[in-house]
C-alpha positions as CSV (number, residue, x, y, z in Angstrom):
1,X,111.0,68.0,102.9
2,X,112.5,70.1,105.6
3,X,114.5,72.1,103.0
4,X,111.4,72.7,101.0
5,X,109.6,73.9,104.1
6,X,112.4,76.3,104.9
7,X,112.4,77.7,101.4
8,X,108.6,78.0,101.5
9,X,108.8,79.9,104.8
10,X,111.6,82.1,103.5
11,X,109.6,83.0,100.4
12,X,106.5,83.7,102.6
13,X,108.6,86.2,104.6
14,X,110.1,87.7,101.4
15,X,106.5,88.1,100.0
16,X,105.4,89.8,103.3
17,X,108.3,92.3,103.0
18,X,107.6,93.0,99.3
19,X,103.9,93.7,100.2
20,X,105.1,96.6,102.4
21,X,107.1,97.9,99.4
22,X,104.1,97.4,97.2
23,X,101.9,99.5,99.4
24,X,104.6,102.2,99.4
25,X,104.7,102.2,95.6
26,X,100.9,102.4,95.4
27,X,100.9,105.5,97.7
28,X,103.8,107.0,95.8
29,X,102.0,106.6,92.5
30,X,98.8,108.2,94.0
31,X,100.7,111.2,95.4
32,X,102.8,111.6,92.3
33,X,99.5,111.9,90.4
34,X,98.2,114.5,92.9
35,X,101.3,116.5,92.9
36,X,101.8,116.4,89.1
37,X,98.0,117.2,88.7
38,X,97.8,114.6,86.1
39,X,97.6,110.8,85.8
40,X,100.4,109.0,84.1
41,X,100.8,105.2,83.8
42,X,104.4,105.9,84.8
43,X,103.2,107.0,88.2
44,X,102.2,103.4,88.9
45,X,104.8,101.6,86.7
46,X,106.9,100.3,89.7
47,X,103.8,99.3,91.5
48,X,102.6,97.3,88.5
49,X,106.0,95.7,87.9
50,X,106.3,94.6,91.5
51,X,102.8,93.3,91.4
52,X,103.6,91.1,88.5
53,X,106.6,89.8,90.3
54,X,104.5,89.1,93.3
55,X,102.2,86.9,91.2
56,X,105.2,84.9,90.2
57,X,106.5,84.6,93.7
58,X,103.0,83.5,94.9
59,X,103.0,80.8,92.1
60,X,106.4,79.5,93.4
61,X,105.1,79.5,97.0
62,X,102.1,77.4,95.9
63,X,104.1,75.0,93.9
64,X,106.5,74.4,96.7
65,X,103.6,73.7,99.1
66,X,102.0,71.3,96.6
67,X,105.3,69.4,96.1
68,X,106.1,69.4,99.8
69,X,102.7,68.2,101.0
70,X,103.7,68.6,104.6
71,X,100.6,70.5,105.7
72,X,97.1,70.8,104.3
73,X,96.8,74.2,105.9
74,X,100.0,75.4,104.3
75,X,98.9,74.1,100.9
76,X,95.4,75.7,101.2
77,X,96.9,79.1,102.3
78,X,99.5,79.0,99.5
79,X,96.9,78.2,96.9
80,X,94.6,81.0,98.3
81,X,97.5,83.4,98.1
82,X,98.2,82.6,94.4
83,X,94.4,82.8,93.6
84,X,94.1,86.2,95.3
85,X,97.2,87.4,93.4
86,X,95.7,86.4,90.1
87,X,92.5,88.2,91.0
88,X,94.6,91.2,92.1
89,X,96.3,91.3,88.8
90,X,93.0,91.2,86.9
91,X,91.4,93.9,89.2
92,X,94.4,96.1,88.8
93,X,94.5,95.9,85.0
94,X,90.7,96.3,84.8
95,X,90.6,99.2,87.4
96,X,93.3,101.1,85.5
97,X,91.7,100.4,82.2
98,X,87.9,100.5,82.3
99,X,86.3,100.3,85.8
100,X,86.9,102.4,88.8
101,X,84.8,99.9,90.9
102,X,87.2,97.1,90.0
103,X,90.1,99.4,90.9
104,X,88.5,99.9,94.3
105,X,88.1,96.2,94.7
106,X,91.9,95.9,93.9
107,X,92.5,97.8,97.2
108,X,90.1,95.6,99.2
109,X,91.6,92.4,97.7
110,X,95.0,93.7,98.8
111,X,93.8,93.5,102.4
112,X,92.9,89.8,101.9
113,X,96.3,89.2,100.5
114,X,97.9,90.7,103.6
115,X,95.8,88.5,105.8
116,X,96.7,85.3,104.0
117,X,100.3,86.3,103.9
118,X,100.2,86.9,107.7
119,X,98.8,83.4,108.2
120,X,101.5,81.9,105.9
121,X,104.3,83.6,107.8
122,X,102.7,82.6,111.2
123,X,102.4,79.1,109.9
124,X,106.1,79.1,108.9
125,X,107.1,80.3,112.3
126,X,104.8,78.0,114.3
127,X,103.8,75.0,112.1
128,X,100.4,73.4,112.6
129,X,100.3,70.1,114.5
130,X,99.8,68.1,111.2
131,X,102.9,69.8,109.7
132,X,105.0,69.1,112.7
133,X,104.0,65.4,112.7
134,X,105.0,64.9,109.0
135,X,108.4,66.7,109.3
136,X,111.3,64.3,109.8
């Protein structure tokens, strides 16, 4: 269980770092659009690709938490992260395709993802009392 917990914490930290890159790629895509004076799907291609990868990383984070069962808090946060990432994917695709409002919600949901990721990283660094009690 201790190994799974370390892997989970490492992935949470990796996810947090990749979120910073993801925000950079979103800004880069937006300003490429402004400077080119036209929108192109290629402007946001790297952002979309990394976003898809982040959904998969969130899935792995959740699965490790479910298998490990060392902390209800960690499990809930991990499941919330995956759920928010699925919503993020849907909002991003819908926002780019048919609805600017859903695209706006894509940005708001990103803030929720940052908050949950922060809590996961904090939990990995300072486990809750119930997690500490179940770790051998």
